[in-house]
TIKOLDO-547196 format. One line per field, with one value per atom (N, C-alpha, C): atom name; residue in one letter; x negated, y negated, z; residue number from 1; chain. Coordinates in Angstrom, 3 decimals. Atoms other than C-alpha are relative to their C-alpha. Layout:
<rs>
atom = [CA, ...] $
rest = [A, ...] $
x = [X, ...] $
y = [Y, ...] $
z = [Z, ...] $
nr = [NUM, ...] $
kette = [A, ...] $
</rs>
This chain:
<rs>
atom = [N, CA, C, N, CA, C, N, CA, C, N, CA, C, N, CA, C, N, CA, C, N, CA, C, N, CA, C, N, CA, C, N, CA, C, N, CA, C, N, CA, C, N, CA, C, N, CA, C, N, CA, C, N, CA, C, N, CA, C, N, CA, C, N, CA, C, N, CA, C, N, CA, C, N, CA, C, N, CA, C, N, CA, C, N, CA, C, N, CA, C, N, CA, C, N, CA, C, N, CA, C, N, CA, C, N, CA, C, N, CA, C, N, CA, C, N, CA, C, N, CA, C, N, CA, C, N, CA, C, N, CA, C, N, CA, C, N, CA, C, N, CA, C, N, CA, C, N, CA, C, N, CA, C, N, CA, C, N, CA, C, N, CA, C, N, CA, C, N, CA, C, N, CA, C, N, CA, C, N, CA, C, N, CA, C] $
rest = [M, M, M, V, V, V, I, I, I, E, E, E, L, L, L, L, L, L, M, M, M, T, T, T, M, M, M, K, K, K, K, K, K, I, I, I, L, L, L, K, K, K, P, P, P, S, S, S, Q, Q, Q, E, E, E, Q, Q, Q, L, L, L, N, N, N, Q, Q, Q, L, L, L, Q, Q, Q, V, V, V, E, E, E, Y, Y, Y, Q, Q, Q, A, A, A, E, E, E, I, I, I, E, E, E, K, K, K, L, L, L, A, A, A, T, T, T, E, E, E, Q, Q, Q, G, G, G, I, I, I, W, W, W, E, E, E, D, D, D, T, T, T, T, T, T, K, K, K, F, F, F, F, F, F, V, V, V, R, R, R, A, A, A, R, R, R, K, K, K] $
x = [0.550, 2.009, 1.537, -1.092, 5.849, 0.058, -0.172, 5.790, -0.633, 0.667, 2.919, 0.042, -0.418, 3.639, 1.195, -1.045, 6.631, 0.270, 0.487, 5.165, -0.487, 0.985, 2.353, 0.527, -0.974, 5.781, 0.657, -0.746, 7.328, -1.145, 1.126, 4.266, -0.040, -0.090, 3.800, 0.906, -0.531, 7.220, 0.185, 0.079, 7.548, -1.240, 1.225, 4.319, 0.259, 0.608, 3.329, 0.721, 0.714, 3.470, -1.470, 1.294, -0.073, -0.611, 0.512, -0.608, 0.350, 0.150, 0.496, -0.262, 0.747, -1.100, -1.547, 1.661, -4.383, -0.359, -0.008, -2.973, -0.417, 0.131, -2.832, -1.254, 1.388, -6.205, -1.082, 0.753, -7.498, 0.082, -0.972, -5.591, -1.056, 0.457, -6.763, -1.372, 1.071, -10.415, -0.358, 0.287, -10.142, -0.187, -0.524, -8.579, -0.799, 1.194, -11.695, -1.358, 0.570, -13.762, 0.031, -0.448, -12.182, 0.014, -0.518, -11.687, -1.325, 1.533, -13.736, 0.924, -0.268, -13.789, 1.687, -1.674, -10.593, 0.646, -0.791, -8.757, -0.940, 0.082, -8.193, 0.199, 0.172, -8.466, 0.939, -0.611, -5.412, -0.322, -0.112, -6.079, 1.332, -1.155, -2.632, 1.410, -1.715, 0.504, 1.632, -0.399, 2.779, 1.607, -1.216, 6.553, 1.360, -1.271, 8.996, 0.871, -1.287, 12.230, 1.081, -1.183, 14.987, 1.514, -1.170, 18.549, 1.644, -1.063, 22.402, 0.813, -1.016, 25.234, 1.486] $
y = [0.646, 25.570, -0.461, 0.568, 24.529, -1.207, 1.455, 22.064, -1.197, 0.772, 21.014, -0.635, 0.990, 19.885, -0.820, 0.291, 18.492, -0.931, 0.670, 16.504, -1.118, 0.321, 15.333, -0.754, 1.060, 13.805, -0.588, 1.878, 11.989, -1.152, 1.248, 10.361, -0.531, 0.769, 9.360, -1.187, 0.492, 8.500, -1.118, 0.570, 6.794, -0.705, 0.690, 4.973, -0.540, 1.250, 3.008, -1.136, 1.318, -0.235, -0.214, 0.612, 0.082, 0.761, 0.097, 2.180, -0.348, 0.842, -0.024, -1.159, 1.688, -3.519, 0.842, -0.712, -0.771, -0.108, -0.148, -0.272, -0.892, 1.227, -3.723, -1.055, 0.361, -4.590, 0.258, 0.432, -2.628, 0.178, 0.797, -3.332, -0.833, 0.937, -6.663, -0.023, -0.621, -5.617, 0.490, -0.723, -3.725, -0.906, 1.816, -7.018, -0.891, 0.943, -9.087, -0.054, -0.726, -6.378, -0.429, 0.451, -7.473, -1.259, 1.636, -11.019, -0.155, 0.911, -13.405, -1.547, 1.494, -17.182, 0.259, 0.387, -16.812, 0.799, -0.920, -14.048, 1.619, -1.782, -10.186, 0.657, -0.336, -8.723, 1.273, -1.542, -5.732, 0.299, -1.077, -3.598, 0.684, -0.232, -2.245, -1.010, 0.496, -2.896, -0.510, 0.530, -4.684, -0.565, 0.378, -5.252, -0.845, 0.761, -8.282, -0.095, -0.373, -7.840, -0.250, 1.328, -10.515, 0.628, -0.966, -8.674, -0.799, 0.312, -10.144, 0.784, -0.831, -8.151, -1.027] $
z = [1.370, 10.256, -1.385, 0.755, 8.683, 1.496, -0.811, 12.385, 0.068, 0.012, 11.693, -0.826, 0.816, 8.715, -0.724, 0.265, 9.198, 1.365, -1.901, 13.054, -1.637, 1.239, 9.268, -0.206, 0.571, 7.148, 0.855, -0.379, 9.882, 0.700, 0.005, 10.764, -1.009, 1.508, 6.882, -0.272, 0.177, 6.522, 1.216, -0.522, 9.344, 1.019, -0.866, 11.018, 1.096, -1.105, 14.426, -0.767, 0.358, 14.298, 0.195, -0.016, 15.349, -1.279, 1.275, 11.848, -0.662, 0.585, 10.590, -0.134, -0.143, 11.863, -0.520, 0.384, 10.968, -1.919, 0.731, 7.997, -1.211, -0.032, 7.046, -0.314, -0.216, 7.848, -0.616, 1.534, 5.947, -1.321, 1.238, 2.817, -0.392, 0.034, 3.454, 0.340, 0.403, 3.574, -1.191, 1.240, 0.430, -1.056, 1.234, -1.722, -0.145, 0.200, 0.148, -0.926, 0.445, -1.696, -1.663, 1.553, -4.993, -0.409, 0.184, -4.922, -0.368, 0.553, -6.819, -0.037, -0.482, -6.972, -1.192, 0.498, -10.295, 0.564, -0.628, -8.319, -0.235, -0.324, -8.641, -1.632, 1.073, -12.120, 0.206, 0.072, -12.296, -1.257, 1.057, -15.236, -0.048, 0.785, -15.127, -0.951, 0.655, -17.855, 0.584, -0.283, -16.311, -0.950, 0.675, -17.782, 0.313, -0.417, -16.763, -1.674, 0.924, -18.199, 0.317, -0.356, -18.448, -0.695, 0.523, -19.021, 0.063, -0.013, -19.867, -0.479, 0.961, -20.008, -0.578] $
nr = [1, 1, 1, 2, 2, 2, 3, 3, 3, 4, 4, 4, 5, 5, 5, 6, 6, 6, 7, 7, 7, 8, 8, 8, 9, 9, 9, 10, 10, 10, 11, 11, 11, 12, 12, 12, 13, 13, 13, 14, 14, 14, 15, 15, 15, 16, 16, 16, 17, 17, 17, 18, 18, 18, 19, 19, 19, 20, 20, 20, 21, 21, 21, 22, 22, 22, 23, 23, 23, 24, 24, 24, 25, 25, 25, 26, 26, 26, 27, 27, 27, 28, 28, 28, 29, 29, 29, 30, 30, 30, 31, 31, 31, 32, 32, 32, 33, 33, 33, 34, 34, 34, 35, 35, 35, 36, 36, 36, 37, 37, 37, 38, 38, 38, 39, 39, 39, 40, 40, 40, 41, 41, 41, 42, 42, 42, 43, 43, 43, 44, 44, 44, 45, 45, 45, 46, 46, 46, 47, 47, 47, 48, 48, 48, 49, 49, 49, 50, 50, 50, 51, 51, 51, 52, 52, 52, 53, 53, 53] $
kette = [A, A, A, A, A, A, A, A, A, A, A, A, A, A, A, A, A, A, A, A, A, A, A, A, A, A, A, A, A, A, A, A, A, A, A, A, A, A, A, A, A, A, A, A, A, A, A, A, A, A, A, A, A, A, A, A, A, A, A, A, A, A, A, A, A, A, A, A, A, A, A, A, A, A, A, A, A, A, A, A, A, A, A, A, A, A, A, A, A, A, A, A, A, A, A, A, A, A, A, A, A, A, A, A, A, A, A, A, A, A, A, A, A, A, A, A, A, A, A, A, A, A, A, A, A, A, A, A, A, A, A, A, A, A, A, A, A, A, A, A, A, A, A, A, A, A, A, A, A, A, A, A, A, A, A, A, A, A, A] $
</rs>
């Protein structure tokens, strides 16, 4: 059980190039579903901060 968990964690933390490519394809497909002519609505709060010492 522990070894299986460690192997799964390794796959998640260090995906192969093939897994990264598949993730990119799936992500792009999801973004295209959300996109409109005006862009993509993202309902999250963002803070743009500028600091100087």
